[in-house]
N, C-alpha and C positions, 0 to 999 in steps of 0.2 A: 197374220200367220205367214211364215217365210214358205214360198213357192220353190225358190231355188236360189243358189248362190254360185257365183263364178269369178275366177281371178285368172289373170293373165300378166305375163312379164314378156316384153319384147326387147329385142335387142336392136338399139337405134342404128347401129352399124349396118345391120341387115336391111332396114328400111333406106338407109343413105345409099347402098348399093343398088337396091331396086330403083330409086329415083334417079340415079345416075345412068342407070342402064335403059330405063323406060320413060323417064322424065314426067311430064304432066299425065300420060297415059295411064301410069301406075296411080298417081294420085286421084285421077278421075275414076278408076276402078274402086277404090277403097272410100273416097269421101263422098258425101251427098252434096248438091249444089251449093249450099250455104257454107258447108265445110271448105269446099273447094275455093271459094272466094276468099275466105279468111286465110287459107293456106298461100295463096298467091300473094296476099297483102303482106303477110308475115315474112315470107321467103324474099319478097323483092327488098325488104328493109333489113332482114337478117337471116341469111340462107339457112344457117344451122338451126335456128328456131323454127324455121319452117319444116325442117327434117323432124324435129322432135314433135311437132304439132301432129305430122302424119302418124308418127310412132304411137303418141298417146291415143290417137283416135282408133288406130289399128287394135291395140290393146284393149282399149274399152269396149269394143265392138265383139271382140273375141270373149271377153268376160262376160258380157251380156248375153252372148248367144250360148254360152255354158250355163247361165242362170236359168234361161227359159228352157233349157234341155233340148234345144233344136241343133245345136252346132251351127255350121253354115250350110243349112238346108232350108228349103222353101218352109215358110215364107220368109225366113230370115236371109237377107241379102246385106252386103256392105252398105249399099247406098239407101235402103230402107230404114236403116238405123242411123240416127245422127246424133252426135254429141255436141251440144251447145253449152251455153251458160246463161244462168239467171242475172238479173242485174247485180245482185250481191257478189257475183263471180262464181257461185257454186254450179259445178257442172250438173247437167241434166240430160236425160235421154229422150229424144224426140223422134216418134216413130212415124212411118209413111205407108200408104198403100195397105197391102195385104197384110203385112206384119202388123201394122196398127189394128185392124180389124181383128187379127188373131188374138193380139194382147188384150184388147179391150173386151172382146167376147169371154175372155177368162177372168175379167175383174182383176186385172194385175197393175202394179205400179212398180217403178224401178227406182232404185238408189244407186248412184255410181260415183266411185272416187278413183281419181287418176293422179299420178305423179311421174316425173321423169327426171333423170339426171343425164349425164353426159353419154354414158353407154346404154341406159336402160330406160324403159318406160313400164309402169306397171299400174294395174286397175283392179279394182274390186268391186262387184255388182252384187246387190241384194234385191231379188224380186219377190214381192209381197202380195198377198191377196188383199184386196181393198174390202174393209169390214162391210158386211152386207151385200157385197157384190157376189155374182155366181164366180166361184173360184176354184172349179175342180180341175186337178192335175189330170190331163189324158192319161188313160190307163191302157195297157196291152189289150188289144181288142176293140178299141174304140174306133177304129177306122178299118178299111178294107184291108190294107197292108198289116196292120196290126203293130204300128210304129207310131209314137206320138208325133214326130216330127212331119209325118206325111199327112196329117190332118188339113183338110182344106178350110180357109177361112169362110165365114159366113158372108153373104152378100150384103153390102151396105147400101 
């Protein structure tokens, strides 16, 4: 069953400007440690491909945050959501910390697709309930603030 969907389009030129202005500090804010290492390697060989790498990850994380219904609010953070790839090359979402606990507590799985061209990166994410797992979408009033995004993850 579909829990949520999200899509995002990112202007690569905007990411390029941020990287030129803030350098590695911007990349380190958006990328998880594994992604940051990949970005550095790609940027050293082909700087433009490094820019598009950051843009696709930025777009994918935005799409994922929309699909889970949190936006960029806790437990969703840039660095707790990592976009990596399977040996086949297919992109995959890998979660860390509180976001991982929040996601798993709801019995969810994500599918992500991303693409880029010279000026734009685009991503689409589907989050599904795992059959047989607890997969209740938080409803208004489920927490003290009455907002799904402010739920606290269970301790692991």
